[in-house]
Each structure stands twice: as structure tokens, then as C-alpha cells.
C-alpha positions in Angstrom: 15.7 2.7 12.5 13.8 2.8 15.3 10.0 1.2 15.9 8.2 4.3 15.7 10.0 4.5 11.9 7.8 1.5 11.2 3.9 2.2 9.5 2.1 -1.0 11.0 -1.4 -1.7 8.7 -3.7 -4.4 9.3 -1.6 -7.4 7.4 1.3 -5.3 6.4 4.4 -3.0 8.2 6.2 -0.3 6.0 9.6 0.2 7.0 12.3 2.3 5.7 14.6 0.8 3.4 18.1 0.5 4.4 21.2 -0.5 2.7 20.8 -3.9 4.8 18.0 -4.6 1.8 20.6 -4.5 -1.4 21.0 -8.0 -2.1 17.6 -9.0 -1.7 15.8 -5.6 -3.5 18.1 -6.1 -5.9 17.1 -10.0 -6.6 13.5 -8.7 -6.9 14.5 -6.1 -9.3 15.9 -9.0 -11.6 12.7 -10.9 -11.2 10.5 -11.5 -14.4 7.8 -9.0 -11.9 10.4 -6.7 -12.5 10.1 -6.6 -16.2 8.5 -3.7 -16.7 10.8 -1.5 -14.4 13.8 0.6 -15.8 16.5 -1.2 -15.5 17.7 -1.3 -12.0 21.9 -1.7 -10.2 23.4 -4.3 -12.0 25.2 -5.3 -8.9 24.3 -6.0 -5.3 27.2 -3.2 -4.7 25.5 -0.7 -7.0 21.8 -1.4 -5.4 23.7 -0.2 -2.0 25.6 2.7 -2.9 21.7 3.5 -4.8 19.9 3.1 -1.8 22.5 5.0 0.6 22.3 7.6 -1.9 18.7 8.3 -1.2 17.5 11.6 -0.4 15.8 12.6 2.7 13.0 14.1 0.8 11.9 10.8 -0.3 9.7 7.7 1.5 11.1 4.2 0.8 9.9 1.5 2.3 10.1 -2.1 2.5 6.9 -4.0 2.5 6.8 -6.9 5.4 3.8 -9.0 6.6 3.4 -8.7 10.3 5.8 -11.7 11.0 8.9 -9.1 9.5 9.2 -11.1 6.3 9.8 -8.8 3.6 8.0 -9.5 0.7 8.0 -6.0 -1.5 8.9 -2.5 -1.9 7.0 1.0 -2.7 8.2 4.5 -2.8 6.9 8.1 -2.7 9.1 10.5 -4.6 9.2 14.1 -5.8 7.1 15.6 -2.9 6.3 19.2 -4.0 5.1 21.5 -0.8 4.1 23.8 -2.9 2.6 22.3 -5.9 0.9 19.5 -3.4 2.1 16.9 -5.5 3.9 14.1 -4.9 5.3 11.0 -7.2 4.2 6.9 -6.1 7.2 5.0 -7.5 9.1 1.9 -7.0 6.2 0.0 -6.5 7.1 -3.8 -6.4 5.8 -6.9 -5.3 9.1 -9.5 -4.7 7.5 -12.3 -3.2 4.6 -13.8 -4.7 4.0 -16.8 -3.0 4.3 -15.2 0.8 1.4 -12.9 -0.5 -1.1 -15.3 -2.2 -4.5 -14.2 -0.5 -3.6 -11.4 1.3 -4.1 -7.9 0.4 -0.4 -6.9 0.6 -0.2 -4.5 -2.3 -3.9 -2.6 -2.2 -3.2 -2.1 2.0 0.5 -0.7 0.9 -0.8 1.6 -1.8 -3.2 2.7 0.6 -0.9 3.2 3.3 1.2 5.6 1.1 -1.7 7.3 0.1 -2.4 8.3 3.7 0.9 10.0 3.8 0.4 11.5 0.7 -3.4 13.3 1.5 -3.6 12.3 5.5 -0.1 13.4 6.5 1.1 15.7 4.1 -2.2 16.8 2.9 -0.9 16.7 -0.5 -3.5 17.4 -3.6 -2.6 15.2 -6.1 -0.3 11.8 -6.3 1.0 10.3 -9.9 2.9 8.2 -11.5 3.9 6.6 -14.8 3.9 2.9 -15.6 5.3 1.9 -19.1 2.7 0.8 -21.9 3.2 -2.9 -21.8 2.4 -3.2 -18.3 -1.3 -3.8 -18.9 -2.0 -5.2 -15.4 -0.5 -2.6 -13.3 -2.8 -0.1 -15.4 -6.0 -1.9 -15.2 -5.1 -2.4 -11.6 -4.3 1.7 -11.1 -7.6 2.5 -13.2 -9.6 0.3 -10.2 -8.3 2.1 -7.2 -9.3 5.7 -8.7 -6.3 6.3 -10.9 -7.0 8.2 -14.0 -5.0 8.3 -17.3 -3.7 11.7 -17.9 -1.6 11.1 -21.2 1.2 9.5 -23.0 5.4 10.3 -23.4 5.5 8.4 -26.5 8.5 5.7 -26.9 10.1 6.9 -23.5 11.1 4.1 -22.3 13.4 1.1 -23.6 12.5 -1.6 -21.8 12.8 -5.7 -22.6 14.5 -4.7 -25.8 11.7 -2.1 -27.2 10.5 1.3 -26.5 7.5 1.8 -24.7 5.2 4.6 -23.5 5.4 6.2 -20.4 1.7 6.0 -19.4 1.1 8.8 -16.7 -1.6 8.1 -14.0 -2.9 10.7 -11.0 -5.3 10.8 -8.4 -6.6 13.9 -6.4 -7.5 14.0 -3.2 -11.5 14.0 -3.6 -10.9 11.0 -5.7 -9.3 9.3 -3.7 -11.4 9.9 -0.4 -14.5 9.1 -2.9 -13.8 6.3 -5.0 -9.7 4.7 -4.1 -10.7 4.8 -0.4 -14.1 3.2 -0.3 -12.3 0.1 -3.1 -9.4 -0.3 -0.8 -11.5 -1.1 2.3 -13.4 -3.3 0.7 -10.3 -5.1 -0.4 -8.7 -5.2 2.7 -12.2 -6.4 4.2 -12.9 -9.8 2.1 -8.7 -10.4 3.1 -10.0 -10.0 6.5 -13.1 -12.4 5.9 -11.0 -14.8 3.9 -8.3 -14.8 6.9 -10.9 -14.8 9.3 -12.5 -18.0 7.6 -9.0 -19.8 6.9 -8.4 -19.3 10.9 -12.1 -21.5 11.7 -11.0 -23.8 9.6 -7.8 -24.2 10.8 -9.6 -24.0 14.4 -11.7 -27.2 13.6 -9.4 -29.0 11.8 -7.5 -29.3 14.9 -10.2 -29.5 17.3 -11.2 -33.0 15.1 -7.6 -34.3 15.6 
């Protein structure tokens, strides 16, 4: 991996997932925050094998803060250049305390959408969410995704069957709805960071 592989945002970077991330991502997949995801690898070794087997057509990233600390993961898979769509997947914030007060999730998703709609020039992004993952569905709706259908009892997660809820967003919806909302949330994070830095500066000046 070179620095050119890293995608730089204002608050976070996206760097390619590596086999060296197996232990950390395995830990994240076993956390309570991953309870509504499909079952992952059962050992670090299996996780390493899974990472090494990812096809070149996938875009698998580790989300890092600007200081380099890994805090999550996100992927873009199933890129279809004929029908011009791709699936957003494996989105997980693994270090909740480290990202508190920082628009990590929204900027990471914005960067994925930039790959979809600006770089690859696709027309649609989609994904599935387990029906018990109510907060994720609410968040995706706020960001402009629309529920497109359900596959009943498609996932067996947390000891019971759940529907797979399909969500999708078209390029026009991304530019008209999602992008302005994302920019607004990032701007709010910027203002919050600026106010925090100003307060810390005043505190040091009074020491």
C-alpha cells in the first residue's frame, strides 16, 4: 500500500483493508455493535484468509481518524459496469468512544458515494439491512436512501430469522438529498471542532 491508495477526507481517511488488519477487524466483528451483521469469521486466522481472498473488484477500506487510528470499516462490492450499480456493505464503526463528536460515519459514507457516483459514474447504490437494525435503517433513510423491498426471513441473526430490507439510492437522489445533508452534518462537526479548539485555547491562555 502506498500513500496514493489512501483517500483523504476532512475528518477521516479511507485506506485499503490489509491482512494485517485481521485481528482488529475480527475484534470489531465480535462486538455488540456488529450484532446485526451477518456472522463473520470465527478466528483471526479465518479473518486473515477472508481478507486475502477479497477480489480486486471490491473496494474494502479501513476508516481511520486523521491521526491514523483505525475506527471502522466499509466496503463497496458488486460493482456492475454494465447496469451501473454497486452495493455498499460491511459498514461498521468499531471504536465508538474514539469517534464521539466527530462526523466519522457520515464522511466515510460520503467518500464511498463519491467513488460510486463521481469516480465510477454509476447510477445506483444499494444495500441490505437486517430488519432488527432499526437505527441503521433510520440513518440511511435520513441520508436519502429509500426502502425498495424485503426478503422475508432471509437472515438468521441473533438466534432468530430476520427480513433483509433492501435500500437504494439513485444518483439524482444522492446529489439532491444525500449530499447536501452529508455536507451539513460535516459542517456541524467542523463548527463543533472549531469551538472545542477555541475553548481549549482560552483554557491554556488562562493557565
